[in-house]
C-alpha positions as CSV (number, residue, x, y, z in Angstrom):
1,X,0.4,37.1,19.9
2,X,1.2,38.2,23.4
3,X,0.4,36.1,26.4
4,X,-2.4,37.2,28.8
5,X,-1.3,39.6,31.5
6,X,-1.4,38.3,35.1
7,X,-2.4,41.3,37.2
8,X,-2.6,39.3,40.5
9,X,-0.2,40.6,43.1
10,X,2.7,38.4,44.1
11,X,2.3,37.0,47.6
12,X,5.3,36.2,49.9
13,X,4.7,33.7,52.6
14,X,6.2,34.2,56.1
15,X,9.6,32.5,56.5
16,X,9.5,29.0,57.8
17,X,12.7,27.7,59.4
18,X,14.6,24.8,57.8
19,X,18.1,23.7,58.8
20,X,20.9,25.1,56.6
21,X,22.4,22.6,54.1
22,X,25.0,20.5,56.0
23,X,23.7,21.4,59.4
24,X,23.1,18.9,62.2
25,X,19.9,19.1,64.3
26,X,20.6,18.1,67.9
27,X,17.7,17.0,70.2
28,X,19.2,17.4,73.6
29,X,17.5,15.6,76.5
30,X,18.3,15.8,80.1
31,X,18.3,12.3,81.7
32,X,15.3,11.2,83.8
33,X,15.2,11.9,87.6
34,X,18.0,9.9,89.3
35,X,17.8,8.2,92.7
36,X,17.8,10.3,95.8
37,X,21.3,11.0,97.2
38,X,22.2,9.7,100.7
39,X,25.4,10.4,102.6
40,X,25.2,7.0,104.3
41,X,24.8,5.2,100.9
42,X,26.8,6.9,98.3
43,X,26.3,6.1,94.6
44,X,28.9,4.3,92.6
45,X,31.5,6.3,90.9
46,X,32.6,6.3,87.3
47,X,35.8,8.2,86.5
48,X,35.3,10.2,89.7
49,X,31.7,11.1,88.9
50,X,28.8,10.0,91.0
51,X,26.8,7.5,89.0
52,X,23.3,7.0,90.5
53,X,20.7,4.9,88.6
54,X,17.4,6.3,87.6
55,X,14.7,6.6,90.2
56,X,11.4,4.9,89.3
57,X,10.1,8.4,88.5
58,X,12.9,8.8,86.0
59,X,12.2,5.4,84.5
60,X,8.6,6.6,83.9
61,X,9.9,9.8,82.4
62,X,12.1,7.8,80.0
63,X,9.0,6.0,78.7
64,X,7.1,9.2,78.2
65,X,10.1,10.5,76.2
66,X,10.0,7.4,74.1
67,X,6.3,7.9,73.4
68,X,7.1,11.5,72.3
69,X,10.1,10.8,70.1
70,X,9.8,7.1,69.2
71,X,8.2,7.7,65.8
72,X,10.4,10.6,64.7
73,X,13.3,10.6,62.3
74,X,16.4,10.3,64.4
75,X,19.7,9.1,62.8
76,X,21.8,8.5,65.9
77,X,21.7,8.5,69.7
78,X,24.5,9.7,72.0
79,X,24.9,9.2,75.7
80,X,27.5,10.0,78.3
81,X,29.6,7.6,80.4
82,X,27.1,7.8,83.3
83,X,24.3,5.2,83.4
84,X,21.4,7.6,84.0
85,X,21.8,8.8,80.4
86,X,22.0,5.3,79.0
87,X,18.9,4.2,81.0
88,X,17.0,7.2,79.8
89,X,17.9,6.5,76.2
90,X,17.1,2.8,76.3
91,X,13.4,2.9,75.6
92,X,13.6,5.2,72.6
93,X,16.7,3.3,71.3
94,X,14.7,0.1,71.4
95,X,11.8,1.7,69.5
96,X,14.1,3.2,66.8
97,X,16.4,0.2,66.5
98,X,19.5,2.3,67.3
99,X,22.5,1.5,69.5
100,X,23.5,4.5,71.6
101,X,27.0,5.8,71.2
102,X,29.0,6.8,74.3
103,X,30.6,10.2,74.0
104,X,32.7,10.6,77.1
105,X,32.9,14.4,77.0
106,X,29.1,14.7,77.4
107,X,29.5,13.6,81.1
108,X,28.3,16.1,83.7
109,X,30.6,18.8,85.2
110,X,32.8,17.3,87.9
111,X,31.9,18.7,91.3
112,X,35.1,18.0,93.1
113,X,34.7,17.6,96.9
114,X,30.9,18.0,96.5
115,X,30.5,15.2,94.0
116,X,27.5,13.1,95.0
117,X,25.2,13.8,98.0
118,X,27.3,16.7,99.2
119,X,26.2,18.9,96.2
120,X,22.5,18.3,96.8
121,X,22.9,18.8,100.5
122,X,24.9,22.0,100.3
123,X,22.8,23.6,97.6
124,X,19.5,22.8,99.4
125,X,20.9,24.3,102.6
126,X,22.3,27.4,100.9
127,X,25.9,26.7,101.9
128,X,27.9,30.0,101.5
129,X,30.0,28.4,98.7
130,X,26.8,27.3,96.9
131,X,25.5,30.9,97.1
132,X,28.8,32.1,95.7
133,X,28.8,29.5,93.0
134,X,25.4,30.7,91.7
135,X,26.3,34.4,92.1
136,X,29.6,34.0,90.2
137,X,28.2,31.4,87.8
138,X,31.2,29.2,88.2
139,X,31.2,25.5,89.1
140,X,34.9,25.7,90.2
141,X,34.0,27.8,93.3
142,X,33.5,24.3,94.7
143,X,36.9,22.9,96.0
144,X,38.4,20.6,93.4
145,X,35.6,21.1,90.9
146,X,36.2,21.2,87.1
147,X,37.4,24.6,85.9
148,X,34.6,26.3,84.0
149,X,36.7,26.9,80.8
150,X,37.8,23.3,80.8
151,X,34.2,22.2,81.1
152,X,33.1,24.6,78.3
153,X,35.9,23.3,76.0
154,X,35.1,19.6,76.4
155,X,31.4,20.2,75.9
156,X,32.1,22.2,72.7
157,X,34.5,19.5,71.5
158,X,31.9,16.8,72.0
159,X,29.4,18.7,69.9
160,X,31.9,19.4,67.2
161,X,32.7,15.7,66.9
162,X,29.0,14.8,66.7
163,X,28.2,17.5,64.2
164,X,31.2,16.4,62.0
165,X,29.9,12.8,62.0
166,X,26.3,13.7,61.2
167,X,25.9,16.5,58.6
168,X,22.3,16.8,57.4
169,X,21.1,14.5,60.1
170,X,19.0,14.6,63.3
171,X,20.7,13.4,66.4
172,X,19.5,12.7,69.9
173,X,21.9,13.4,72.8
174,X,20.9,12.3,76.3
175,X,23.0,14.4,78.7
176,X,23.0,16.3,82.0
177,X,21.7,19.5,83.3
178,X,25.0,21.2,83.6
179,X,25.9,20.1,80.1
180,X,22.7,21.5,78.7
181,X,23.3,24.8,80.5
182,X,26.7,25.1,78.9
183,X,25.5,24.1,75.4
184,X,22.9,26.9,75.6
185,X,25.4,29.4,76.9
186,X,27.7,28.6,74.0
187,X,24.8,28.8,71.5
188,X,23.4,32.1,72.8
189,X,26.4,33.9,74.3
190,X,24.5,34.0,77.6
191,X,26.0,33.8,81.1
192,X,27.2,30.4,82.2
193,X,24.2,29.6,84.4
194,X,21.5,31.3,82.3
195,X,20.1,27.9,81.2
196,X,21.1,25.8,84.2
197,X,18.0,24.0,85.7
198,X,16.4,22.2,82.7
199,X,13.9,19.7,83.9
200,X,14.5,15.9,83.9
201,X,13.6,14.3,80.6
202,X,13.0,17.7,78.9
203,X,13.9,18.3,75.3
204,X,16.0,21.2,74.0
205,X,17.0,21.7,70.4
206,X,19.9,23.4,68.6
207,X,20.9,23.4,64.9
208,X,24.6,23.5,64.4
209,X,26.6,24.4,61.3
210,X,30.3,25.2,62.1
211,X,30.3,28.1,64.5
212,X,26.7,28.9,63.8
213,X,24.5,27.5,66.6
214,X,20.8,28.1,66.3
215,X,18.5,27.6,69.3
216,X,15.1,26.1,68.4
217,X,13.7,25.3,71.8
218,X,14.6,24.8,75.5
219,X,13.1,22.7,78.3
220,X,10.2,21.3,76.3
221,X,8.3,19.1,78.8
222,X,4.9,18.7,77.0
223,X,5.3,14.9,77.0
224,X,5.6,14.9,80.8
225,X,2.6,17.0,81.3
226,X,0.2,14.7,79.5
227,X,-2.4,13.0,81.7
C-alpha cells in the first residue's frame, strides 16, 4: 500500500549566517577614551609608544562595554602592551573570569616624531603633513612613523596567531583605532584609512578562517547610547 502523497510545497527559509567550521569569531573593541594629551605633561612611554591611562569617560565606557558583553560566550580576551587596552578589558574580564592575554603586535601604529601629544595637536590644526597623511592614507608620511606595510604585516600576524589558537571559539580583542582600521582594510580590501576613526569602546566583528575574513559589523556603539 503506497504512502499518502504530500502535496505541500517545500519552503526554503532565508539564509542565516553561522561561522564556518573551524573559524574564529573576533569581537574587536577599541579601548575607552584615554586621558587628554598635554605637551607639558607627556604620557609615559612603552616601547616608544605613548601610554596614557583611561580618562574617567573611558572608564565609564569600559563599564558599559562589560554590561553589553559580560553575559556572552567569550573564550579568551586579548589586549595590547598599552595600558588603555588592559584597563578597558578589566571589567569584562572580571565578569567572565578570564585573564587577558597580551599580544604585542596588537599595539597601535607607531607615530614616530608625532607620538603622543604632537599627533593630536597636528591633526587638530591640519598640519600640512597631517593633511598629506590622510590624503595618501599612509601613517609613514609622519617622520619616523612605522611603515604602512610593516604595520599591516604585524597586525595580520597577530590575528593569524589568535585564530590558530582558537578555532571554533569566540575571542575578544581590545585594541586601538589604527589597528581596527587596518584589520578592516585587510578584511575588505578597502583603502588603508577607509575604516579609521572607530569610536572609543565600540565593537566590530570579523569571522576568520584562513585567508577568508568575513566582516559582521563595524563600530557598534549601542551600549554607549543607552540612557
